[in-house]
ChimeraX commands (.cxc) that place a marker at each C-alpha (Angstrom):
marker #1 position -5.55,15.59,10.93 radius 0.5
marker #1 position -2.55,17.22,9.24 radius 0.5
marker #1 position -2.27,20.85,8.13 radius 0.5
marker #1 position -3.61,20.00,4.65 radius 0.5
marker #1 position -6.78,18.70,6.28 radius 0.5
marker #1 position -6.09,14.99,5.68 radius 0.5
marker #1 position -6.44,12.31,8.33 radius 0.5
marker #1 position -3.02,11.10,9.43 radius 0.5
marker #1 position -3.84,7.51,8.46 radius 0.5
marker #1 position -4.43,8.44,4.81 radius 0.5
marker #1 position -1.52,10.89,4.80 radius 0.5
marker #1 position 0.95,8.29,6.09 radius 0.5
marker #1 position -0.26,5.08,4.45 radius 0.5
marker #1 position -1.14,6.52,1.05 radius 0.5
marker #1 position -0.47,10.17,0.25 radius 0.5
marker #1 position 3.11,10.40,1.51 radius 0.5
marker #1 position 4.06,7.23,-0.35 radius 0.5
marker #1 position 2.39,8.54,-3.50 radius 0.5
marker #1 position 4.23,11.88,-3.44 radius 0.5
marker #1 position 7.63,10.35,-2.66 radius 0.5
marker #1 position 7.36,7.61,-5.29 radius 0.5
marker #1 position 6.01,9.80,-8.08 radius 0.5
marker #1 position 8.76,12.35,-7.38 radius 0.5
marker #1 position 11.47,9.68,-7.57 radius 0.5
marker #1 position 9.99,7.90,-10.59 radius 0.5
marker #1 position 12.04,9.60,-13.35 radius 0.5
marker #1 position 15.28,8.69,-11.55 radius 0.5
marker #1 position 14.09,5.13,-10.97 radius 0.5
marker #1 position 13.11,4.69,-14.62 radius 0.5
marker #1 position 16.47,6.02,-15.76 radius 0.5
marker #1 position 18.24,3.52,-13.52 radius 0.5
marker #1 position 16.08,0.69,-14.89 radius 0.5
marker #1 position 16.85,1.70,-18.47 radius 0.5
marker #1 position 20.55,1.42,-17.66 radius 0.5
marker #1 position 20.12,-2.19,-16.57 radius 0.5
marker #1 position 19.48,-1.89,-12.84 radius 0.5
marker #1 position 16.89,-4.16,-11.22 radius 0.5
marker #1 position 14.52,-1.45,-9.96 radius 0.5
marker #1 position 11.58,-2.48,-7.80 radius 0.5
marker #1 position 8.89,-0.36,-6.18 radius 0.5
marker #1 position 7.64,-2.30,-3.17 radius 0.5
marker #1 position 4.59,-0.91,-1.42 radius 0.5
marker #1 position 3.55,-2.18,1.99 radius 0.5
marker #1 position -0.08,-3.18,1.58 radius 0.5
marker #1 position -2.27,-5.31,3.80 radius 0.5
marker #1 position -4.88,-8.02,3.55 radius 0.5
marker #1 position -6.96,-5.59,5.59 radius 0.5
marker #1 position -7.75,-3.90,2.25 radius 0.5
marker #1 position -10.13,-6.79,1.52 radius 0.5
marker #1 position -12.47,-5.80,4.37 radius 0.5
marker #1 position -13.29,-2.26,3.22 radius 0.5
marker #1 position -16.97,-1.61,2.45 radius 0.5
marker #1 position -16.84,2.21,2.17 radius 0.5
marker #1 position -15.33,2.60,-1.30 radius 0.5
marker #1 position -15.58,6.32,-2.05 radius 0.5
marker #1 position -12.24,7.97,-2.86 radius 0.5
marker #1 position -13.61,10.85,-4.91 radius 0.5
marker #1 position -13.19,13.65,-2.37 radius 0.5
marker #1 position -11.18,14.74,0.65 radius 0.5
marker #1 position -14.38,14.45,2.67 radius 0.5
marker #1 position -14.49,10.77,1.75 radius 0.5
marker #1 position -10.80,10.36,2.62 radius 0.5
marker #1 position -11.58,11.78,6.06 radius 0.5
marker #1 position -14.49,9.43,6.71 radius 0.5
marker #1 position -14.40,8.69,10.43 radius 0.5
marker #1 position -16.08,5.24,10.49 radius 0.5
marker #1 position -17.73,6.24,13.75 radius 0.5
marker #1 position -20.27,3.42,13.54 radius 0.5
marker #1 position -17.57,0.79,13.12 radius 0.5
marker #1 position -16.74,-1.44,16.09 radius 0.5
marker #1 position -13.08,-0.41,15.69 radius 0.5
marker #1 position -12.96,2.98,13.91 radius 0.5
marker #1 position -9.15,3.21,14.03 radius 0.5
marker #1 position -8.83,-0.17,12.33 radius 0.5
marker #1 position -11.48,0.74,9.75 radius 0.5
marker #1 position -9.60,3.92,8.84 radius 0.5
marker #1 position -6.40,1.88,8.52 radius 0.5
marker #1 position -8.11,-0.62,6.20 radius 0.5
marker #1 position -9.49,2.22,4.07 radius 0.5
marker #1 position -6.03,3.79,3.72 radius 0.5
marker #1 position -4.48,0.46,2.75 radius 0.5
marker #1 position -7.06,-0.05,0.01 radius 0.5
marker #1 position -6.05,3.39,-1.29 radius 0.5
marker #1 position -2.45,2.19,-1.45 radius 0.5
marker #1 position -3.47,-0.97,-3.32 radius 0.5
marker #1 position -5.57,1.03,-5.77 radius 0.5
marker #1 position -2.75,3.41,-6.60 radius 0.5
marker #1 position -0.11,0.64,-6.75 radius 0.5
marker #1 position -2.20,-1.28,-9.28 radius 0.5
marker #1 position -2.83,1.87,-11.30 radius 0.5
marker #1 position 0.89,2.66,-11.33 radius 0.5
marker #1 position 1.75,-0.90,-12.36 radius 0.5
marker #1 position -0.71,-0.69,-15.25 radius 0.5
marker #1 position 0.58,2.69,-16.43 radius 0.5
marker #1 position 4.21,1.61,-16.30 radius 0.5
marker #1 position 3.39,-1.55,-18.24 radius 0.5
marker #1 position 1.62,0.49,-20.93 radius 0.5
marker #1 position 4.76,2.57,-21.49 radius 0.5
marker #1 position 7.02,-0.52,-21.42 radius 0.5
marker #1 position 8.86,0.66,-18.32 radius 0.5
marker #1 position 11.38,-1.73,-16.81 radius 0.5
marker #1 position 10.45,-0.69,-13.25 radius 0.5
marker #1 position 8.79,-3.54,-11.34 radius 0.5
marker #1 position 5.88,-2.71,-9.00 radius 0.5
marker #1 position 5.07,-5.09,-6.14 radius 0.5
marker #1 position 2.69,-4.92,-3.19 radius 0.5
marker #1 position 3.41,-6.95,-0.06 radius 0.5
marker #1 position 1.37,-7.97,2.97 radius 0.5
marker #1 position 3.63,-8.38,6.03 radius 0.5
marker #1 position 1.27,-10.67,7.91 radius 0.5
marker #1 position -0.52,-10.08,11.20 radius 0.5
marker #1 position 2.15,-8.15,13.08 radius 0.5
marker #1 position 2.19,-6.74,16.59 radius 0.5
marker #1 position 3.24,-3.35,15.25 radius 0.5
marker #1 position 3.27,-0.03,17.05 radius 0.5
marker #1 position 0.09,0.84,15.17 radius 0.5
marker #1 position -1.61,-2.35,16.30 radius 0.5
marker #1 position -0.61,-1.71,19.90 radius 0.5
marker #1 position -1.85,1.87,19.69 radius 0.5
marker #1 position -5.22,0.66,18.45 radius 0.5
marker #1 position -5.51,-1.97,21.18 radius 0.5
marker #1 position -4.60,0.56,23.84 radius 0.5
marker #1 position -7.40,2.84,22.69 radius 0.5
marker #1 position -9.99,0.20,23.61 radius 0.5
marker #1 position -11.63,-0.33,27.00 radius 0.5
marker #1 position -9.50,-2.64,29.16 radius 0.5
marker #1 position -6.40,-2.16,26.95 radius 0.5
marker #1 position -4.19,-4.48,28.98 radius 0.5
marker #1 position -6.62,-7.33,28.44 radius 0.5
marker #1 position -6.72,-6.78,24.68 radius 0.5
marker #1 position -2.93,-6.67,24.39 radius 0.5
marker #1 position -2.68,-9.87,26.47 radius 0.5
marker #1 position -5.28,-11.67,24.34 radius 0.5
marker #1 position -3.98,-10.63,20.93 radius 0.5
marker #1 position -0.21,-10.68,21.44 radius 0.5
marker #1 position 0.19,-14.50,21.23 radius 0.5
marker #1 position -1.48,-14.69,17.80 radius 0.5
marker #1 position 0.42,-11.82,16.17 radius 0.5
marker #1 position 3.93,-12.02,14.73 radius 0.5
marker #1 position 6.79,-10.01,16.26 radius 0.5
marker #1 position 7.73,-6.92,14.29 radius 0.5
marker #1 position 10.92,-8.37,12.82 radius 0.5
marker #1 position 8.91,-11.13,11.10 radius 0.5
marker #1 position 6.88,-8.45,9.37 radius 0.5
marker #1 position 9.88,-7.77,7.13 radius 0.5
marker #1 position 10.07,-11.27,5.65 radius 0.5
marker #1 position 7.71,-10.80,2.71 radius 0.5
marker #1 position 9.21,-7.39,1.93 radius 0.5
marker #1 position 12.74,-8.80,1.92 radius 0.5
marker #1 position 11.57,-11.62,-0.36 radius 0.5
marker #1 position 9.98,-9.14,-2.77 radius 0.5
marker #1 position 13.17,-7.09,-2.80 radius 0.5
marker #1 position 15.69,-9.91,-3.13 radius 0.5
marker #1 position 14.10,-12.91,-4.87 radius 0.5
marker #1 position 15.03,-13.37,-8.51 radius 0.5
marker #1 position 12.34,-11.93,-10.75 radius 0.5
marker #1 position 10.34,-14.28,-12.95 radius 0.5
marker #1 position 11.54,-12.70,-16.21 radius 0.5
marker #1 position 15.22,-13.08,-15.31 radius 0.5
marker #1 position 17.25,-15.50,-17.41 radius 0.5
marker #1 position 18.85,-17.56,-14.69 radius 0.5
marker #1 position 18.82,-21.02,-13.19 radius 0.5
marker #1 position 15.97,-20.52,-10.74 radius 0.5
marker #1 position 13.82,-17.38,-11.10 radius 0.5
marker #1 position 10.87,-16.98,-8.74 radius 0.5
marker #1 position 7.46,-17.27,-10.44 radius 0.5
marker #1 position 6.05,-14.99,-7.74 radius 0.5
marker #1 position 8.12,-11.90,-8.59 radius 0.5
marker #1 position 6.18,-10.48,-11.51 radius 0.5
marker #1 position 5.08,-6.95,-12.35 radius 0.5
marker #1 position 2.07,-5.94,-10.27 radius 0.5
marker #1 position 2.25,-9.01,-8.03 radius 0.5
marker #1 position 0.81,-9.09,-4.52 radius 0.5
marker #1 position 3.07,-11.06,-2.16 radius 0.5
marker #1 position 1.82,-12.48,1.15 radius 0.5
marker #1 position 3.39,-14.84,3.73 radius 0.5
marker #1 position 4.85,-17.37,3.18 radius 0.5
marker #1 position 6.18,-15.47,0.13 radius 0.5
marker #1 position 3.46,-16.34,-2.36 radius 0.5
marker #1 position 1.79,-14.33,-5.12 radius 0.5
marker #1 position -1.99,-14.13,-4.60 radius 0.5
marker #1 position -4.90,-12.18,-6.06 radius 0.5
marker #1 position -6.00,-8.86,-4.63 radius 0.5
marker #1 position -9.60,-7.93,-3.93 radius 0.5
marker #1 position -11.89,-6.93,-6.79 radius 0.5
marker #1 position -12.14,-3.44,-5.29 radius 0.5
marker #1 position -8.36,-3.01,-5.47 radius 0.5
marker #1 position -8.37,-3.94,-9.16 radius 0.5
marker #1 position -11.22,-1.57,-10.10 radius 0.5
marker #1 position -9.79,0.81,-12.74 radius 0.5
marker #1 position -12.61,3.34,-12.32 radius 0.5
marker #1 position -11.95,3.57,-8.60 radius 0.5
marker #1 position -8.22,3.86,-9.25 radius 0.5
marker #1 position -8.87,6.79,-11.58 radius 0.5
marker #1 position -11.20,8.37,-9.02 radius 0.5
marker #1 position -8.47,8.21,-6.38 radius 0.5
marker #1 position -5.86,9.57,-8.79 radius 0.5
marker #1 position -8.05,12.51,-9.79 radius 0.5
marker #1 position -8.72,13.45,-6.17 radius 0.5
marker #1 position -5.03,13.14,-5.33 radius 0.5
marker #1 position -3.98,15.33,-8.24 radius 0.5
marker #1 position -6.59,17.91,-7.32 radius 0.5
marker #1 position -5.35,18.06,-3.73 radius 0.5
marker #1 position -1.70,18.41,-4.74 radius 0.5
marker #1 position -2.55,21.15,-7.23 radius 0.5
marker #1 position -4.51,22.99,-4.55 radius 0.5
marker #1 position -1.58,23.00,-2.12 radius 0.5
marker #1 position 0.91,23.88,-4.88 radius 0.5
marker #1 position 2.82,20.61,-5.00 radius 0.5
marker #1 position 3.79,19.28,-8.43 radius 0.5
marker #1 position 4.66,15.63,-8.93 radius 0.5
marker #1 position 5.55,13.71,-12.06 radius 0.5
marker #1 position 2.83,11.87,-13.95 radius 0.5
marker #1 position 3.58,8.50,-15.52 radius 0.5
marker link #1:1,2 radius 0.2
marker link #1:2,3 radius 0.2
marker link #1:3,4 radius 0.2
marker link #1:4,5 radius 0.2
marker link #1:5,6 radius 0.2
marker link #1:6,7 radius 0.2
marker link #1:7,8 radius 0.2
marker link #1:8,9 radius 0.2
marker link #1:9,10 radius 0.2
marker link #1:10,11 radius 0.2
marker link #1:11,12 radius 0.2
marker link #1:12,13 radius 0.2
marker link #1:13,14 radius 0.2
marker link #1:14,15 radius 0.2
marker link #1:15,16 radius 0.2
marker link #1:16,17 radius 0.2
marker link #1:17,18 radius 0.2
marker link #1:18,19 radius 0.2
marker link #1:19,20 radius 0.2
marker link #1:20,21 radius 0.2
marker link #1:21,22 radius 0.2
marker link #1:22,23 radius 0.2
marker link #1:23,24 radius 0.2
marker link #1:24,25 radius 0.2
marker link #1:25,26 radius 0.2
marker link #1:26,27 radius 0.2
marker link #1:27,28 radius 0.2
marker link #1:28,29 radius 0.2
marker link #1:29,30 radius 0.2
marker link #1:30,31 radius 0.2
marker link #1:31,32 radius 0.2
marker link #1:32,33 radius 0.2
marker link #1:33,34 radius 0.2
marker link #1:34,35 radius 0.2
marker link #1:35,36 radius 0.2
marker link #1:36,37 radius 0.2
marker link #1:37,38 radius 0.2
marker link #1:38,39 radius 0.2
marker link #1:39,40 radius 0.2
marker link #1:40,41 radius 0.2
marker link #1:41,42 radius 0.2
marker link #1:42,43 radius 0.2
marker link #1:43,44 radius 0.2
marker link #1:44,45 radius 0.2
marker link #1:45,46 radius 0.2
marker link #1:46,47 radius 0.2
marker link #1:47,48 radius 0.2
marker link #1:48,49 radius 0.2
marker link #1:49,50 radius 0.2
marker link #1:50,51 radius 0.2
marker link #1:51,52 radius 0.2
marker link #1:52,53 radius 0.2
marker link #1:53,54 radius 0.2
marker link #1:54,55 radius 0.2
marker link #1:55,56 radius 0.2
marker link #1:56,57 radius 0.2
marker link #1:57,58 radius 0.2
marker link #1:58,59 radius 0.2
marker link #1:59,60 radius 0.2
marker link #1:60,61 radius 0.2
marker link #1:61,62 radius 0.2
marker link #1:62,63 radius 0.2
marker link #1:63,64 radius 0.2
marker link #1:64,65 radius 0.2
marker link #1:65,66 radius 0.2
marker link #1:66,67 radius 0.2
marker link #1:67,68 radius 0.2
marker link #1:68,69 radius 0.2
marker link #1:69,70 radius 0.2
marker link #1:70,71 radius 0.2
marker link #1:71,72 radius 0.2
marker link #1:72,73 radius 0.2
marker link #1:73,74 radius 0.2
marker link #1:74,75 radius 0.2
marker link #1:75,76 radius 0.2
marker link #1:76,77 radius 0.2
marker link #1:77,78 radius 0.2
marker link #1:78,79 radius 0.2
marker link #1:79,80 radius 0.2
marker link #1:80,81 radius 0.2
marker link #1:81,82 radius 0.2
marker link #1:82,83 radius 0.2
marker link #1:83,84 radius 0.2
marker link #1:84,85 radius 0.2
marker link #1:85,86 radius 0.2
marker link #1:86,87 radius 0.2
marker link #1:87,88 radius 0.2
marker link #1:88,89 radius 0.2
marker link #1:89,90 radius 0.2
marker link #1:90,91 radius 0.2
marker link #1:91,92 radius 0.2
marker link #1:92,93 radius 0.2
marker link #1:93,94 radius 0.2
marker link #1:94,95 radius 0.2
marker link #1:95,96 radius 0.2
marker link #1:96,97 radius 0.2
marker link #1:97,98 radius 0.2
marker link #1:98,99 radius 0.2
marker link #1:99,100 radius 0.2
marker link #1:100,101 radius 0.2
marker link #1:101,102 radius 0.2
marker link #1:102,103 radius 0.2
marker link #1:103,104 radius 0.2
marker link #1:104,105 radius 0.2
marker link #1:105,106 radius 0.2
marker link #1:106,107 radius 0.2
marker link #1:107,108 radius 0.2
marker link #1:108,109 radius 0.2
marker link #1:109,110 radius 0.2
marker link #1:110,111 radius 0.2
marker link #1:111,112 radius 0.2
marker link #1:112,113 radius 0.2
marker link #1:113,114 radius 0.2
marker link #1:114,115 radius 0.2
marker link #1:115,116 radius 0.2
marker link #1:116,117 radius 0.2
marker link #1:117,118 radius 0.2
marker link #1:118,119 radius 0.2
marker link #1:119,120 radius 0.2
marker link #1:120,121 radius 0.2
marker link #1:121,122 radius 0.2
marker link #1:122,123 radius 0.2
marker link #1:123,124 radius 0.2
marker link #1:124,125 radius 0.2
marker link #1:125,126 radius 0.2
marker link #1:126,127 radius 0.2
marker link #1:127,128 radius 0.2
marker link #1:128,129 radius 0.2
marker link #1:129,130 radius 0.2
marker link #1:130,131 radius 0.2
marker link #1:131,132 radius 0.2
marker link #1:132,133 radius 0.2
marker link #1:133,134 radius 0.2
marker link #1:134,135 radius 0.2
marker link #1:135,136 radius 0.2
marker link #1:136,137 radius 0.2
marker link #1:137,138 radius 0.2
marker link #1:138,139 radius 0.2
marker link #1:139,140 radius 0.2
marker link #1:140,141 radius 0.2
marker link #1:141,142 radius 0.2
marker link #1:142,143 radius 0.2
marker link #1:143,144 radius 0.2
marker link #1:144,145 radius 0.2
marker link #1:145,146 radius 0.2
marker link #1:146,147 radius 0.2
marker link #1:147,148 radius 0.2
marker link #1:148,149 radius 0.2
marker link #1:149,150 radius 0.2
marker link #1:150,151 radius 0.2
marker link #1:151,152 radius 0.2
marker link #1:152,153 radius 0.2
marker link #1:153,154 radius 0.2
marker link #1:154,155 radius 0.2
marker link #1:155,156 radius 0.2
marker link #1:156,157 radius 0.2
marker link #1:157,158 radius 0.2
marker link #1:158,159 radius 0.2
marker link #1:159,160 radius 0.2
marker link #1:160,161 radius 0.2
marker link #1:161,162 radius 0.2
marker link #1:162,163 radius 0.2
marker link #1:163,164 radius 0.2
marker link #1:164,165 radius 0.2
marker link #1:165,166 radius 0.2
marker link #1:166,167 radius 0.2
marker link #1:167,168 radius 0.2
marker link #1:168,169 radius 0.2
marker link #1:169,170 radius 0.2
marker link #1:170,171 radius 0.2
marker link #1:171,172 radius 0.2
marker link #1:172,173 radius 0.2
marker link #1:173,174 radius 0.2
marker link #1:174,175 radius 0.2
marker link #1:175,176 radius 0.2
marker link #1:176,177 radius 0.2
marker link #1:177,178 radius 0.2
marker link #1:178,179 radius 0.2
marker link #1:179,180 radius 0.2
marker link #1:180,181 radius 0.2
marker link #1:181,182 radius 0.2
marker link #1:182,183 radius 0.2
marker link #1:183,184 radius 0.2
marker link #1:184,185 radius 0.2
marker link #1:185,186 radius 0.2
marker link #1:186,187 radius 0.2
marker link #1:187,188 radius 0.2
marker link #1:188,189 radius 0.2
marker link #1:189,190 radius 0.2
marker link #1:190,191 radius 0.2
marker link #1:191,192 radius 0.2
marker link #1:192,193 radius 0.2
marker link #1:193,194 radius 0.2
marker link #1:194,195 radius 0.2
marker link #1:195,196 radius 0.2
marker link #1:196,197 radius 0.2
marker link #1:197,198 radius 0.2
marker link #1:198,199 radius 0.2
marker link #1:199,200 radius 0.2
marker link #1:200,201 radius 0.2
marker link #1:201,202 radius 0.2
marker link #1:202,203 radius 0.2
marker link #1:203,204 radius 0.2
marker link #1:204,205 radius 0.2
marker link #1:205,206 radius 0.2
marker link #1:206,207 radius 0.2
marker link #1:207,208 radius 0.2
marker link #1:208,209 radius 0.2
marker link #1:209,210 radius 0.2
marker link #1:210,211 radius 0.2
marker link #1:211,212 radius 0.2
marker link #1:212,213 radius 0.2
marker link #1:213,214 radius 0.2
view
């Protein structure tokens, strides 16, 4: 729990990204207007598809502990990643409505043996056994950058060139092996996106932090 009373998982995977991106947005839009290829690439996860607790209307909901889950740490991670997907889709929609040239993309890095994954495994009974069992089926960390690099570097679909990528479109969700796929219905729910946005704005106002609105 951080000093604002938010679980670290939500603070790191959603709130910090939100504050940084919204703060930088005017500069990014100005660069895009001047002809730069500006892309906002958020690191999502297919784990967002497994979330069943869908309340984002309050800080109490954000801090839901998932104590009855088999793997509470993983459940909190999944919940925070759905928050990131919700906001990314909301931002993509709002930028499209104002004809912004900034491209918003969400990427799933794949099943990666990350520090977070190792930390979760080591919190279980018989941690050495879990790490031994799971390590062979997870990708090394460097492979987790492939889809992000593709999203950042592939030629966007609306570019007038010899071979644009049909996968690099505004609001696209990119997963290995560098394909655009649909997100979950929950991630596309506009009402839930607005619920999350309202709670976020309320929290930032309470702690005296102003960020730009689209």
